[in-house]
C-alpha positions as CSV (number, residue, x, y, z in Angstrom):
1,M,-6.2,-8.4,-15.2
2,E,-5.9,-10.9,-12.7
3,Y,-7.9,-11.2,-9.3
4,R,-7.4,-12.4,-6.4
5,S,-9.9,-13.5,-2.9
6,L,-8.9,-10.5,-0.4
7,G,-8.5,-13.1,2.3
8,N,-11.8,-14.5,3.5
9,T,-13.7,-11.7,2.8
10,G,-15.6,-12.5,-0.3
11,L,-13.3,-9.7,-2.3
12,N,-11.8,-10.5,-5.3
13,I,-10.0,-8.0,-6.3
14,S,-7.5,-6.6,-8.5
15,T,-3.8,-7.7,-7.7
16,I,-2.5,-4.8,-9.4
17,S,-4.7,-2.0,-7.8
18,L,-3.8,2.2,-7.1
19,G,-2.9,3.7,-4.5
20,T,-3.6,7.2,-4.2
21,W,-1.2,8.7,-1.9
22,P,0.3,10.8,-5.0
23,F,-2.7,12.5,-5.1
24,G,-2.5,14.1,-1.6
25,G,0.8,16.2,-2.7
26,S,3.6,13.9,-1.2
27,W,5.2,13.3,-4.2
28,G,4.8,16.4,-6.0
29,R,1.6,17.6,-7.2
30,V,-1.2,15.9,-9.4
31,D,-3.7,18.4,-10.6
32,E,-7.4,17.4,-10.2
33,D,-7.7,16.5,-14.0
34,Q,-4.5,14.5,-13.7
35,A,-5.9,12.9,-11.4
36,M,-9.1,12.0,-12.5
37,R,-7.9,10.7,-15.9
38,I,-5.8,8.3,-13.7
39,L,-8.7,6.9,-11.7
40,H,-10.9,6.5,-15.0
41,R,-8.4,4.8,-17.1
42,A,-7.5,2.3,-13.9
43,I,-11.1,1.4,-14.0
44,D,-10.5,0.9,-17.9
45,L,-8.2,-1.4,-17.2
46,G,-9.7,-3.6,-14.8
47,V,-8.5,-2.1,-11.5
48,N,-11.4,-2.6,-9.0
49,L,-9.4,-1.7,-5.8
50,F,-8.4,1.9,-4.7
51,D,-6.2,2.8,-1.2
52,T,-6.7,6.2,-0.2
53,A,-6.5,7.8,3.5
54,D,-8.3,10.7,5.2
55,V,-4.5,12.4,5.4
56,Y,-4.0,12.5,1.7
57,G,-4.1,15.8,0.5
58,D,-6.4,16.3,4.1
59,G,-9.1,14.2,2.4
60,R,-8.6,15.2,-1.2
61,S,-7.5,12.0,-2.6
62,E,-11.1,10.1,-1.0
63,R,-12.9,13.0,-2.5
64,L,-11.3,12.3,-6.0
65,L,-12.7,8.8,-5.4
66,G,-15.9,9.8,-4.4
67,Q,-16.1,11.8,-7.7
68,L,-14.9,8.2,-9.5
69,R,-18.0,6.6,-7.8
70,A,-20.3,9.2,-9.0
71,A,-19.2,8.9,-12.4
72,R,-18.3,5.3,-12.9
73,S,-21.3,2.5,-13.0
74,E,-18.7,-0.3,-12.8
75,P,-18.2,-1.8,-9.1
76,F,-15.3,-1.2,-7.3
77,S,-13.8,-1.0,-3.9
78,V,-12.5,1.9,-2.1
79,A,-9.7,0.5,0.7
80,T,-8.9,4.1,3.2
81,K,-7.1,4.4,6.5
82,V,-7.6,6.8,9.8
83,G,-6.2,7.7,12.3
84,L,-3.1,9.4,11.7
85,R,-5.5,13.1,12.2
86,L,-4.9,12.8,15.8
87,E,-3.2,15.2,17.2
88,P,-1.0,13.9,19.2
89,H,-1.2,10.4,17.3
90,V,-1.1,8.3,20.6
91,A,-3.2,5.0,21.4
92,D,-5.7,6.9,24.2
93,G,-6.9,8.6,21.0
94,Y,-8.1,5.6,20.0
95,T,-12.0,6.4,21.0
96,R,-14.9,6.0,19.6
97,D,-15.9,9.3,19.2
98,N,-12.5,10.3,17.7
99,L,-13.4,6.9,14.9
100,S,-17.0,7.6,14.3
101,A,-15.9,11.0,13.5
102,F,-12.8,9.9,11.0
103,I,-15.9,7.5,9.5
104,D,-18.5,10.2,9.3
105,R,-16.1,12.0,7.2
106,S,-14.7,9.7,4.9
107,L,-17.9,8.4,4.7
108,S,-19.3,11.4,3.0
109,N,-15.5,12.3,1.1
110,L,-16.2,9.1,-0.8
111,R,-20.0,9.4,-1.4
112,T,-21.0,6.1,0.2
113,D,-22.9,5.0,3.2
114,R,-20.5,1.9,3.9
115,I,-17.1,2.0,3.6
116,D,-15.5,-1.4,2.0
117,L,-12.5,-1.7,3.9
118,L,-11.3,0.4,6.5
119,Q,-7.5,0.0,8.1
120,L,-6.0,1.7,11.7
121,H,-3.4,3.9,9.7
122,S,0.5,3.3,11.2
123,P,-1.1,3.2,14.5
124,P,0.8,3.1,17.7
125,T,2.2,-0.2,18.8
126,D,0.4,0.2,22.1
127,V,-3.0,0.3,20.2
128,Y,-2.4,-3.2,19.3
129,Y,-2.3,-4.3,23.1
130,R,-6.0,-2.8,23.4
131,P,-8.5,-5.1,23.2
132,E,-11.0,-2.9,23.7
133,I,-10.3,-0.6,20.7
134,F,-10.6,-3.8,18.9
135,A,-14.3,-4.2,20.1
136,V,-15.4,-0.9,18.8
137,L,-14.9,-1.8,15.6
138,E,-17.0,-4.7,15.5
139,D,-19.6,-1.7,16.6
140,F,-19.1,0.1,13.6
141,V,-19.2,-3.1,11.2
142,Q,-22.9,-3.8,13.4
143,E,-23.8,-0.3,12.1
144,G,-23.2,-0.8,8.7
145,K,-20.5,2.0,8.3
146,V,-17.9,-0.3,7.9
147,A,-17.8,-3.8,5.5
148,F,-14.6,-5.0,6.8
149,W,-11.3,-3.5,9.2
150,G,-7.6,-3.6,8.4
151,V,-4.7,-2.0,9.4
152,S,-1.5,-0.4,7.5
153,V,1.3,-1.3,9.9
154,N,4.8,-0.3,9.9
155,R,6.2,-3.0,11.0
156,V,5.9,-7.1,11.0
157,E,5.2,-7.5,14.6
158,E,2.4,-5.4,14.4
159,G,1.2,-7.0,11.7
160,L,1.4,-10.4,13.9
161,K,-0.1,-8.7,16.5
162,A,-3.0,-7.1,14.5
163,I,-4.1,-10.5,13.1
164,E,-5.0,-11.8,16.5
165,Y,-7.9,-10.2,16.4
166,P,-10.8,-11.5,13.9
167,I,-12.3,-8.2,13.3
168,I,-8.7,-7.6,11.0
169,R,-9.2,-8.7,7.7
170,S,-6.4,-7.2,5.7
171,V,-2.7,-6.2,6.6
172,Q,-1.1,-3.2,4.6
173,I,2.2,-3.5,4.4
174,V,5.8,-2.6,3.2
175,Y,6.7,-5.6,1.0
176,N,9.3,-5.2,-2.4
177,M,12.5,-6.8,-3.2
178,F,14.0,-4.5,-0.9
179,R,11.8,-4.7,2.5
180,Q,11.5,-9.2,1.9
181,R,10.7,-9.3,5.8
182,P,7.2,-9.7,6.1
183,A,7.3,-13.1,4.0
184,E,9.2,-14.9,6.7
185,L,6.5,-15.0,8.9
186,L,3.5,-12.5,8.7
187,F,2.6,-14.1,5.2
188,E,2.1,-17.4,6.5
189,K,-0.2,-16.8,9.7
190,A,-2.1,-14.2,7.5
191,K,-3.2,-17.1,5.3
192,Q,-3.6,-18.8,8.2
193,S,-6.1,-16.7,9.8
194,G,-7.8,-15.6,6.3
195,V,-6.6,-12.2,6.2
196,G,-5.6,-10.5,3.3
197,I,-2.2,-8.4,2.2
198,L,-1.9,-5.3,0.5
199,A,1.5,-4.9,0.1
200,R,2.7,-1.1,-0.5
201,L,5.1,0.9,-1.7
202,P,6.1,-2.0,-4.3
203,L,8.5,-0.3,-6.1
204,A,10.2,1.5,-3.0
205,S,9.1,4.6,-3.8
206,G,9.9,4.6,-7.9
207,L,13.3,2.8,-7.2
208,L,12.3,-0.3,-8.5
209,S,11.3,1.1,-11.8
210,G,14.4,1.1,-12.8
211,R,14.4,5.1,-14.0
212,M,16.9,6.3,-11.0
213,N,20.3,7.1,-10.9
214,A,22.3,8.6,-8.3
215,G,21.7,12.2,-9.4
216,T,18.2,11.9,-9.5
217,S,16.6,14.8,-7.6
218,F,13.0,15.5,-6.4
219,A,10.6,18.3,-6.0
220,Q,11.0,20.1,-2.2
221,D,7.3,19.0,-1.4
222,D,8.2,15.6,-2.3
223,H,8.6,13.1,0.4
224,R,11.5,11.6,-1.4
225,S,13.2,14.8,-1.0
226,Y,12.5,15.8,2.6
227,N,12.1,12.2,4.4
228,R,15.1,10.3,3.5
229,N,16.1,9.7,6.9
230,G,12.4,9.9,8.8
231,E,12.9,13.9,9.3
232,K,8.5,13.7,9.2
233,F,7.7,10.2,9.1
234,D,8.8,7.0,9.4
235,R,11.9,6.6,6.9
236,G,11.3,3.2,6.2
237,E,8.4,4.8,4.2
238,T,10.7,6.7,1.5
239,F,13.2,4.4,-0.2
240,A,11.9,1.1,1.8
241,G,14.2,2.4,4.1
242,V,17.3,1.7,1.9
243,D,19.5,4.8,2.1
244,F,19.5,6.1,-1.9
245,E,22.7,5.8,-3.3
246,T,23.4,1.9,-2.3
247,A,19.6,1.5,-3.3
248,V,20.8,2.9,-7.0
249,G,23.5,0.4,-7.1
250,A,21.3,-2.8,-6.3
251,V,18.9,-1.7,-9.3
252,E,21.7,-1.7,-11.4
253,Q,22.7,-5.0,-10.2
254,L,19.0,-5.8,-10.9
255,R,18.7,-4.3,-14.2
256,R,20.9,-7.1,-15.7
257,L,18.0,-9.6,-15.0
258,V,14.6,-8.1,-16.4
259,P,13.9,-10.1,-19.3
260,S,13.3,-8.5,-22.8
261,G,10.0,-7.0,-23.6
262,V,9.5,-6.5,-20.2
263,T,10.2,-3.3,-18.0
264,M,11.8,-2.7,-14.7
265,A,8.5,-1.9,-12.5
266,Q,6.8,-4.7,-14.4
267,W,8.9,-7.4,-13.3
268,A,9.4,-5.6,-9.7
269,L,5.9,-5.9,-9.2
270,R,5.4,-9.4,-11.0
271,W,8.2,-10.4,-8.8
272,I,5.3,-8.9,-5.7
273,L,2.9,-11.7,-7.2
274,M,5.1,-14.7,-6.6
275,N,4.2,-15.0,-3.3
276,D,0.4,-16.5,-3.0
277,A,-0.3,-15.2,0.6
278,V,-0.4,-11.3,-1.3
279,S,-4.0,-10.3,-2.3
280,C,-2.7,-7.5,-4.6
281,A,0.1,-4.6,-4.7
282,I,-0.5,-1.4,-4.9
283,P,1.8,1.3,-6.8
284,G,0.8,4.7,-7.3
285,A,0.7,6.7,-10.2
286,R,1.2,10.3,-11.3
287,R,0.4,9.9,-14.8
288,V,-1.6,7.3,-16.9
289,E,1.7,6.3,-18.6
290,Q,2.9,5.1,-15.3
291,L,-1.0,3.2,-14.2
292,E,-0.5,1.8,-18.4
293,E,2.9,0.6,-17.3
294,N,2.0,-1.4,-14.0
295,V,-1.2,-3.2,-14.9
296,P,0.2,-5.4,-16.9
297,A,2.4,-7.2,-14.9
298,S,-1.0,-8.7,-13.1
299,G,-0.4,-11.3,-16.5
300,L,3.3,-11.8,-16.4
301,A,4.6,-15.2,-16.7
302,P,6.5,-16.3,-12.9
303,L,9.5,-15.9,-12.7
304,N,11.6,-18.8,-12.7
305,R,13.7,-20.3,-10.0
306,E,16.8,-19.3,-10.8
307,I,15.7,-15.5,-11.3
308,M,14.4,-15.8,-8.1
309,N,17.5,-16.5,-6.8
310,L,19.8,-14.6,-8.0
311,I,17.3,-12.0,-6.9
312,D,17.4,-13.3,-3.1
313,Q,21.1,-12.8,-3.6
314,T,21.5,-9.2,-4.0
315,Y,18.9,-8.7,-1.4
316,K,21.2,-10.8,1.4
317,G,24.2,-9.1,-0.4
318,Q,23.4,-5.8,-0.6
319,I,20.2,-4.1,1.0
320,R,19.3,-6.8,3.8
321,N,21.7,-5.8,6.5
322,L,20.5,-2.2,6.4
323,V,16.6,-3.1,6.8
324,H,15.6,-6.5,7.4
325,N,15.8,-6.0,11.2
326,C,14.6,-3.0,10.9
327,W,10.4,-3.2,10.1
């Protein structure tokens, strides 16, 4: 496993970390025993950062990580997220009292007295224009409840605005072969500010695993079935916002570039790590086998310039016009 610095936090994190959204039920059912097997195996393989949120299964993913913390002696960090539980989810809801309640609930779920990295969870854009909210975040650090603050954003512009606040030490954003815009400006600005980048949905909801075709179907409780057009939340969170059939065609073109002995998922993850501004990619896993496939991407040889150019050509020819200016 390769490890990189999370900005200037002093944390060295596994470049292939683990996202636990699948344990929250939005990707089909994952039972508790299965989830715990995945978490324990991740520790065995050198994963030392787990990304979660208080809304994943209404705290279920956090509670599973709390069980892991109680069961294992190896040190690891948890990055959780708060804010989406607000009803309505508006900037006025980001008050000291509401944030304090969210933090206390996550502390209990995670069985800890300090959250390693706490991220505002896709807050409304207006939040970034209220410096008083970010001043409150500093208070929770001083109280010892939070070690570091980050944001999980939908749009590049939100990430750029967030890193203007010194309290923000990480930005989580969708970044993969089908969502390349963050690398144009945000990543360089983040490096200059000592801010780490967590690349979420690195396989574009599984598309870049290479296992899907135009006839692939999903369970009714899987967001890849019910949110293709943004019916439930931002459509950019499902298949990176790309029309499914179009994306499958682009995957077929990319598949021809994957070298022998490497899976497409590993290759797609290694592409993300080619950018040194990225601290880690955080693919999820619904089975131990998926985790075991993803982790070796950390140690793969770099992709050569010719392959990087061919990937770029596919993006520009089939994907860019569909999504590049949307997020």
